[in-house]
N, C-alpha and C positions, 0 to 999 in steps of 0.2 A: 261197489257196495249197493245193496238193495234192501230196503225196509220191507218187512213181511206185514207189519200191521201198524195201527195208530196213525190216522190221517193228520193229526195235529202237528207232526214233525216231518222233516225231510233229511236226507243224508246226501252228502256230496261224495265225489270219487276219492277225496283225500280222507274221508271218514268223519268229517265235521257234521254234527247234527244241529239243526236249527228248528227253532219254533216257527210255525207257518203263520200264526196269528196271535193276538193278544188273548190273554185269559186261557191259554191252553192248559189242560190238565192231563194227568196220566191216569188212565183207568187201568191199564195193565202194562207190564214192562214192554218196551219197544224192542222188537226183534228185527234183526236184518241178517241176510245171509250173503257171504262173499263166495263167488266162484272164480277159479283162476284156471285158465287153459294152459296145457303144457304137454310134455311127453306122457304124463299120467294125469289123470283127473283127480284133483284134490278138492275136497269140500270141508270147509271149516265153519262151524256154527257157534255162536255165543249169544248170550242174553245180556242186554244192557238194561240196567235199572236206573232211571233218572229221577231225582228228587228236586222239587222246586224250593227255593229259599227266598223268602220275602225280605228285601232290603229296607231298612228304616229310612225315613225322610232325613234331608240334611239338617244338621244341628247348628244352633247359633252360638252357643258358648260351651265352655268346658263343663259346667254343671249339667247341662242337658246331655252332653256326651256321656259323662259318668252314669247319668240316670238311665240313658238308653242301654248302656252296656250292662246295667244291672237288671233291667226289667224287660228288655226286648225278648220276645219269645223266639227261641232258636229251634228250627226244625231239626229232626235227627240227622246226624251226619250221613252222608252217602256211603255205600259199601261198594268197593271195587274188588272184583273177583278175577282170579287167574283161571277162568272156566274154559272149557273147550271139549267137544266130543271127539274121541279118537275112534276112527272107523278104518277098516281094511279096504284097500282098493281092490279092483277086480283081479289084479295080478298079484295080490298078496303083499304089496310093498307097504312099508310103514309110512304113515302120514307125518308131515312136518307141521308143527304148530306155527301159526303166523302171528306177527306183532300187531297190536291194535292200539289205537289212540285213546287216551283217557282224557275226558273233559277237564279243563283247568279248575283248581280249587281257589276260591276267593276268600280272602281273610282281611277284615277291616283293620286299618292301622289304629294305633293308639288305644287298642283294647285294654281294659283294666282287669281282664281275667273273669273268674279266678284262673290261674295257671297251675299246671299245664292245661291247656284247652284242646279238647279233641277236635281234630279237623276231619278225618275220614277213617274208615275201617278197610283194611286190605285183607283179603282171604284167597286161598286157592281151593279149587274144587276137589283137591286131593287130601285136604286136611282131615276128612273122615276116614281115610285109609291109613295115612301115616302121620307122624308128628312133623309139623312144619315150623321152622323158625324164620321169622321176618326181619328185614333190615332195610335201611335207606342210606343212600350215599349222595354226595353233592355238596354244593356251597350251602351252608346253613346247617348241615348235618355233620359230616366228618371233615369238612373243609371250612376255613374261616369265612364268616363268623361261625364258629362251632356251636353245636348244641342249641341252635334256634329251634330246630325240630328234632323230635325223637319218636320212636315207635315201640310199641310193646311187642317184643320178639315172639310171644306166644299167641296173643290174640290178634296181632296185626293192627292195632289201633295206633294212629299217628297223631301226635300232639304238637302244638306250638307252645314254647316254654316262656316267652316274653312278649311284650308288646313290640309290634313292628312299626317301622317308620317308612312310608312310601317315598318321602323325599330323600331318604338315605339309600333305599333299595326298593324298587317297585315290583320285582318278581324273583322267584327262585325256581330252579330246575333240579329236581331230585329224581333218583331212580329207586324203585322198590325191588327187593330181591326176596325170593323164597327158596330155602334149602331145607334138606332133611337133617336128621340129627348127625349124620356123618359129614355134613357140609356139602353134600352133592346138590347141585342145582336141580330143582324139580320143575321150575317154571322159568320162562324167559323173563328178564328184567323188564319192568314197565316204567315209563316216563311219567313223572308227576310234575305238573306246572301249577305253581302257586302264585296267584296274583294278589298284591296288597291293594285293597280298596281304599281310595283316597278319601280323607275326611277334611273338612274345612278348618285346618288348624294353623294356617299361616296368613298373616295380614299382607296386603299389598305394600310393597316398599318402593319409595322413590329413590332414584340414584342420588339426587341432591335435595337438600331441603329448601334451597333457594334457587330459582331459575330467573334468568334475566332475558328479556326480550325488548323489542322496540317496534314502533309503528309511527309512520309519518302523520303529522298533524293534518287534519282535513281529509283523512282517509275515508273512503265510502264503506258502507255496511258490507260485511262479508270479506273484508281484507284480512288475510292471514297475518297473525301476530307472532306466535311462537308454538312450540310443541312440548308437551309434558308426557312422561311415560312412567308407569309403575310396574313393577315385576311381582307376580305372586308365585310362590314356590309350589302351590298346589297344582293339581292336574288341570291344565288349561283346556282339556277336551270336555271337562265337566264344569258345572257352575261354580265349583270351589275355586277355580283358577281364572274364571271370566271376570275381568276388571272393568268397572264402568266409572266415568269421571263426572264430576259436577263442580260448579263454582259456588262456594259458600258465602263469600263476601267480597266487596270491592270498596277500596278507599283511595281517594274520596269519592263521594257520590255525585260529582259534578261532571257533566251537566245532568245526567240521570244516574240512578244507582246501578243499572245494568247496561254498561257500555260494551261489555264483552260477553261471549258465551263460548262454551267448550264442547267439542264433539265427545259425546259420552264414551264412544268406543275407541277413537284414535288418540284423543288427548290434544287435538289441535284447538288453540284458542284463536278466535276471530272476532272482529268487531260486529256489533248488531245495530249500532245507532250512529248517526253522524254527529259532528260537533266536537271532535278532538281539536283542542286548541293549546299549543305549547305555551303561548303567552299567559294562559289562565291556569292550566294544570299541566305540569311538565312530567309527572310520574304518577302511575297507579300501582297500588298493591292489591293483588288478587289471591285469595285463599282457595286452593283447589283440593277437593276430596276425592280419593280413589277408594272404591268399595268393591269387594268380590261378590260372589253369588249373584253376578249379573246386575249389581247395583241394589240388591234387596237390602234395605236398611234394617229389616227386622232380623234377617239371618246372616247377612254378610258382615265381614270384618273390614274396617276402614282405616285409612291413614290420610294425612294431609301434607301439603307442600305449599310454598309461597312463591308466587310469580310476580317479579318486579317488571313492570311494562313502562318503558321510557318513551315519551312522545317526542319523536324526532322533529327537529325544526325544518320547515320549508320557508322559502322566501315569499311569505304572504303579507309582509309589512314593508312597503316601499320606504326609503329614507325620506325624511322631510327636514328642510332647512328651517332653522328657528326664526328667521327673519326673511322678508322679501327683499330687503336691501342691506348691503354692507359697504363700508367705506374704509379708506386707508390713505397713506401718503408715503412718498419715497423721495429721497434726495436724488438728483440727477447724477448719472455716471457711477451709480452704485449697483453691485450685483450680489446675489446670494443673500439677500435680506428679505425678511418676511414683512410684507406691508399690510396684510389683513388676515383675519382669522375667521373662518366660516364654521359655525356650529351646526350639527345635524342630530336628529333624533331617529332611532330605528328600534323597533320593538323585537326584532329577531335576536337569535342567540348571539351574545357578544363574541367578537374575535372569531367569527365564522365567515365563510364566503357570503352568507345571507345577510351579514351585518356590515362587513367591510365596505366602506364608501369609496367611490371613485368619482373624482371631480373633473369636469371638462369645461373649458372656455369655448363657447360657441360663437361669440361675436365680440367686437370691440378691441381685438388685439391681432391685426393682420400681420404685423411684423414679428410676432412671437416674442415680445418682451417678457411675458409672464408665464408661469406655470403654477399649478396647484398640486401640492403634495399632501398626502394623507398622513395624519399623526396616528401611528400604530396603536397608541394607548387610548386616546380620547376619540378617535375617528373623525376629528375635526380636519377641515381643509385649510392648508397654509398657502396663501397667495405669495409666491416668491418671485423676485426679479432674477431673470436668467440672462437678460440682455440689457446693457445700460440704456437709460432713457435720457433724453435731451430736453431741457426746459425750453430752449429756444425753438424746438420742433413741435413738442406736445406738452401742453401745460396740464392736461388731465386725460384719463382714460375711463371709458364707460364699458365695463365688461359685463357679459351675460354668462352666468355659470349654471350648469345643470349637474346634479348628482345622481348617481345610480349605485347599485350594488355590484360586488365582484361576481355574484351568481345572478342568473336571469330570474325575473319574477315568476312565481308559480303560475300555472295555467289558470287563466280567468281573473288574475289580479291586475289591476290597472295602476299606471303610475299616478303619483299624487301631484296636485297643482303646486304644492310646496317643494317640489324637487328642483325648481328653477328660481334664481334670485339674481339681482343686479349688484354689481360691485363697482364703486367709484374710487379711482386711484388718483390722487392729486400729486403733481411732481413739484418739488421744491428746488428753487434756483440756488446754485452755489457758485462760488468763484472757480472757474475752470482754468486749467493751465494753458498758457500759449502753446501753439503747435506750429511746426514748420510745414508749409504746404507740400513742399518736395523733400521728402526724407526717406533715404539719404539723397543728397544732391551730388550730381556727378559733373565735373569740369575737367578739361584737358589743357595742360601747359607743358612747354618744353622744359626739360631740366636745365639748371644753371641760370634761371632768371635771378636777377640780383635782388638784394634785400630792398624792401620798400615798394615792391611791385604790388599793385592792386589786383587781386585775383577775381573776386566776386563779392556780391552782396547777399548774405545769408540771413534773411529777415523772417520773422514769425508773425502769426496772426492771433488775435484774441477772440475766442469763440463767444465771449459774453457780450453779445451785441445789444442786449436789452439793459445792461448796466451802464453806469456813467463811464466816460472814456477813460481807459487805463493806460499807463505808460509802461513800455516794455524795455528792459535793460538786458544787454547781452554780455556774456562772459565765456571764457574758454574753460572747458571741462577737461579735455584730454588732448594733448598735442605731444606725442612721443618724442619727436626730434626738436621741439621748440622752434619750429620754422614759421609759425603763423601768429597773428594777432587779430583781434576783432574790435571794431568800434562799438562802444557801449550803447550808443544811441540808435544807430542805423544798421548795424550788423555787417559793415563792410570789412572784408578780410584782406589783410596786407601781409606780405612776407617779411620776416624779420631775419632771415638767412637764405643762403643759396640752396635751392632745391636740388638734391642729388638722387638721381634714379638708383644709383648703385649703393645707397645707404641701406643698413640693416633694417631700418624701419619701413622700408618700402617692400611690399609683398605683391608680386605679380604686376609690377609697374604701377601700383596704386598706393597712394599715401592717404591715411585715414585720420581724421581729427573730429572731435566731438565738442559741440558748443551748447550753452545753456541760455534759455530765454526766460526771464522772470518778470512777472507783473507786480503792480503795487496794490493788488486787491487785498481783501480782508477775509481770510488770511492770504498771504502771498502764495502764488502758485507758479511752478516753473515746468518747463518742458525742454527736452533735449533734441538736438538735431545733429546728423552725422554729414560731414563733408568729405567726399572721396575725390582726390585729385589724381588723374591719370597722367603720369610723367612720361613725355615723349623723349626717347633717347637721342642724345647728340654724341658726336665723336669726341669725347673728352677723356678717354683712357687709352694710352698706347698699349700695344701688345707686349706680352712677356714670354720668355722661352723657358721650357722645362725639358729635361733636368738641367741643373746647374753644374753637375759633375758627371763624368763618364770616363770610359777607358777604351783604348783602341790599340790594335796590334802595331808594332813598329813597321812591319812589312804587310802589304796587301794580302789578305787571306782570301782564298776562294769561297770560304763559308761566311766570312764577315766582311762587309764592304764599307762600314762606317758607323757613325753614331746617329740614331734616329732622335730628332728633336721635335717638340710640339710647341705651337704658339697658342697662347690663351689671351682673351680680351674680355674685360669686364662689360663692354658694350655689347649690344645686340646688332643683328642684321638691320641695315646694310653697313654698319660701322665696325663690323668684325671681319671675318674671313670672307674670301680667301686671302691668305697672307703672302707676302713676298719676302723671301730670305735671300740675303746677299752678304758677302764679305767686304769689309772696308778696304779702301786703297792704301791706307797707311796703317801700320807699316807694310812694306812691300812683301816681307817674308810670309805674311798671312796668305796672300793670294798665291804666292810661290809654292808654299808647302801644303796648303789646304784647299779643299773645294767643297762647295755646298750646292745642293739641288733640292727642288721641291717635289715631294712624292704626291701630296694632294693638297687641298686648300689649307689644312691646318697642320700638315706634317712636312718636315724636310729631313735631309740626311747630310751630316757633316763627315768628311773623310780626308784621307791623305791623298795627295796627288800620285799618279802612277810613276813608279821608279824614284820616289822620294823616300830617303831613309832619315829617320830622326833618332837621336839618342834616347834611350829610355829615360823618362822623367815626366814631370807635370808641366803642361803647357796651358796658358790661358789664350783662348781663341775668341776674339770679338766677332759677333754676328749681329747684323742689322736686319730687324724684322719690321715690315710695314703693314698696316691694315688696309681695308677697302673704303675707309671714310672719305667724306668730301669736305675739307681736304683730308688726305690720309695722315696718320700719325705713325711715326717711326720710334724705334727703341733700340739702342745699342746695349747688347747683353754680352757678358763674358762667360764663356763656358769653359770649365776646367777639364781638360782632357789628359788622361794619364796614358802615356805611350809606353808599352811594355812588350818584351818578347812573349809570344804565345805558343801554345802547343797546336796540334793539328786541329783541335776542336775550336780554336779561337779564344781560349781562356789563358789569362796571364799565368806564367809559371811563378814558383815561389821566389826564386832568385830575381826573376824579372820584376815582381812586385816590389821587392826591396830596392832594386836598382831604380824603378820608376819613382820611388819616393824621394829621390834626389841625392843618394849616397853613392859615391864612387867606389871603385875596387879597393883603393887604399884605405878609405874610411871603414869599409867593411872588415878588412884585415886587422885594422887597429882595434876595432870593437872586439873581435874574436880574441886578440892577444890579451886585451884587458879582462876579458871573461876568464881566460886560462889562469892569468896571474891572480885574480880574485879567488878563484877555486883553490889554488895552491896555498894561498895565505890562510884560507879557512882550514885546509887540511893540516898545515903546520901548527896552527893554533890548537886544534883538537889533540894532536899528538903531544904537544907541550903540556896541556891540561892533564892528559892521562899519565904522563911521566911524573908530573909534580904530585899527583895524587899517590902514586906508588912510592915516591920518596917519603911522603908524610907517613904512610903506613909503616915503612921500614925504619924511620928515625927513632932514636932511643929517647927515653924520658929525661927529664931534668935530673933525676936521681939515678943512681946506679941500679942495675937490675937486681943485684943482691940485696940492695936496701928497700926494694919495693915491698910494701906491707899489704898489698891487695890480696895476696894469697893467704894471709893470716887472718883475714876478716871472715868470720863465720856467721851465718844468719840462722836464727832459731825462731820457732813459732811461739816460744814461751819466754817469760822473764828470766834473765840470767842472774848470776850472783855478783856481777861487777868485774872490774878489771882483774881481781885476784884469780878469777876462774880461767883466764887465758894467759898465755905466755907471750905478751905483747912486748915488742922492742920499742919502749917509750923514748929511747934516745933520738928517735927521728923527729920528735916534737921539740927538741932542744936546739938552741942557736949554736952552730959550731963556732970554734975559735977562729977558724979561717974561712973565708968565702971565696977562695981562689977557684976551688972546683966548680962552684956555682957560676962565678963570673965567666969561666971558660966555656959554659954551655950556652946554646942559642937562647937569646931573651924572648920573653913574651909567650912562653909555652905554658898552657894551663890545661889540665886534664879533668874531665868529668866522667866518672865511671858509667852513670846512667844518663843518657842524653834526653832532655825533655822533649816532648812531642809538640810543644808550642814554642814560640820565639822566647828567647831568654830575656829576663829583665836587665836593666842597666845597672851593673854592679861597679863598685870602685875598682879602678885599674891600678895594680901594684907597680912601683917603679922596677926598672930592669935590674938595678942593683939595690936590694933591700937594705935599709938601715935598721939596726936593732931597735931603735926607739919607735919605728913606725909600724912594727908588726902588730902590736896590740890595737892601735887605732884602726889598722886595716881589717883586722878580724871583726872588731865591733861594728864598723861601717858595713861590712859584708853581711853580718848577722841581722842588722837593722834593715838593710835592703831586702834580705830574704823574708823576714818576718812581715814586711809591709808589701810584699809582691802579690797582688790579687790574682795573677795568672799562673801562679805556681801550681804544679800538680799535687794531687792529694797524697803524695808519698814523699819521704825524705830522701834526697839524693846524696850520696857520699861525695863530698867535694875534697879533692886532693890538691893541696897547695904545694908551693916550692919548698924545698928543704929549709926549715927554720933554724937549724943550728942549736947549740947549747946555750945555756945561760939566759934562757928567756925570762922576761920579767913576769910572765904569766906562770901561775902555779901549775904543778903537775896534775893532770886529770886523774892520777891514781889517788889524789887526796879525796876524791868524791866517795862518800860513804854510802854504799848500796845496801847496808844491813837494814833488815826490817824489824829489828828489836827496838822497842820503845815507841813513844808517840812522837810524831813529827807533823808540823804544820806545812801543808802543801798548797796553801791558798795563794802563795806568791806565783804559782804557775799560771794564774789567770792574767798576770801582767806580762807574760812572755810572748804574747802574740798569737795569731791564729794557728800556727804550727803546733803549739802546745795545748790547744784547746781540748783535744781528746784526753790528753794525759791529766789536764786540770780536772776534766769531768770524772775521771777515775779516782784521783787521789785528793782533790781539793775539796770535795764535798763532805769530808768527815766520815766516820764509820757508822754503819747501821747495825742495829741489834739483829 
């Protein structure tokens, strides 16, 4: 690009036009020509007309903004043309029109109109020849948000239809189109850039209303405290969005009203004066104001926030003891008791490392009897005894104590003279318990010393040397075997029984007893001492043999040569093994049939002599075993050896084991015959029981089969009409004239049709030969026994008795009237017992309506 005229402006290769200096004016349109080289020479010229628009100064409030929109002089809107000269090239080819860049259109935000407000006029240089229709496209025109901008299609005037908000959208990109009446494009579309000019319509906003910061007390001026930041939604490249800070107030005003300052641009709060002291002022409240328009209070908008500044504690106050001397007292031989309390004052923040006190004893306690613990609540020092003190050794202690903080003192702070104090501890004398100088005391004695032997004198000492002479008495506290006694006055220990090293109360050859020494002080005190007696072994226990029983084959087996035996002795070396095994000379059969040899010091082997055969059986073999004591002790032991036939592995066979038990062949045969006879008797008894049961099942009843009335008894689920409804043979209930056919039948037979599932009650037994006069009594006794039987089942069982014959004194059961006509009192059923209870409930309660 190249400008033809007007030296007030310049143009770049991208087509951007800039003013060269302030106050530039346009005397005539600025012209520039573009030339492009290619296969053909094309030249395109156009005329650009620039109009200057004066912007109003920044406004302070909304009224001024409205007033400015109403009265500000507005220059005429610029005109943008689709102009261009069309010329023929030397070769007669058609020229192509080139796109060109339109300067942006500026629109102030929050304009109050009137709307629509004209922004620019667009025209084509062909509008004089043909009718042109103009249109615009893009965001804000035909894309959301729609109809922000529109254009007069005939005259090409573009308008804005509503106020714009730069914070919502700062620019728009539209394209202008020119077509003829047939819709044919007559010009290339041109780009329109609309920039929304920012207005100061947003206040600075703090993210928080309250900010918290801290600074150490005693900080130097210029120490950073905290940072505050406010955000302004306006354009930060203009004064509208440039925020400045300042401090409005500080509370409290101590030591001066302006202890802090704030960087107007960054919002950093720093100290400006010394004198921060947490012990005087622990917190400051600072009000900070943020103003845009670069802090111009006349035009800028403002907002405020609160900064809470906490003065942090440093260890600038050393601890001071409230007194230069402290005192206390402690009984001797006591530990974990507080004997003195040290109080301290510290102005630093309580319960912090700068306040927590640490006490140290720097002199007066070389043995470490005392320590000083800090009370976590009051910060006092508690002088505590950790090691017992002895009045006879030290009657008083003079301690030097120094106190400091858990944290080091701040730089430049010196320790106070009141950080050191003296502590006097007096020791109180108390009656101390006697003690045994040698505890436990060890002595050695042989076991077996007789009762009454003096072993030693176990005496105690009294540590209270500065008190009047005290008397010590001795007593026995623990003597498990009750072998010892002690003299109450001098502590001499005497045996009361024989000491036995093999006793269960002796552990590892040591017998232990405890004794008590008590003085006559006020109050009396006692101490304990332990006496340990090491018992030296003597040969007082003969050896014994194990096992007591064993078995051996009747003939020498190549795999088994005899019985291994072991000797055991309660004594220890040299009074135990090695042992000597031998057989006695009497009886002579022992040495003739048996032999014994020693395998090792504790083991021997007992066996049969070669080519000796013994009958299977149990043999008692005496063996003499002797220990190695001086003199040695011997013991004669009997070993029961079972001689039996063996298999090839050396194990007794079953028959051999029985034979070895001492039973001969005849005895074994006798036992087998007895077993066979017993089994035969059991088998015969079972056969006899089965046969008898079969005979019972096939035996006839006491009455003839044709006289059996069981088949005539019918059971119904409803009430019947009585005996008249059935064809019963009532003659069976009559006593017959002759009893011969009854007497000829087996006696004692009684039949029950339904057998109870529980044991029967004891009912009266009827004589074998009934008498006519006893039948009634027999029936009444049986009825009474059945009514009073608590184990009877809940059903009635039909009991069939022997034939009663004719002429019975009891009336016929046919005389019972079962008719339901007429009223009848059934209350007497309640007197017939529990078997008639249900019937009594049905009929004895009367009739209901």
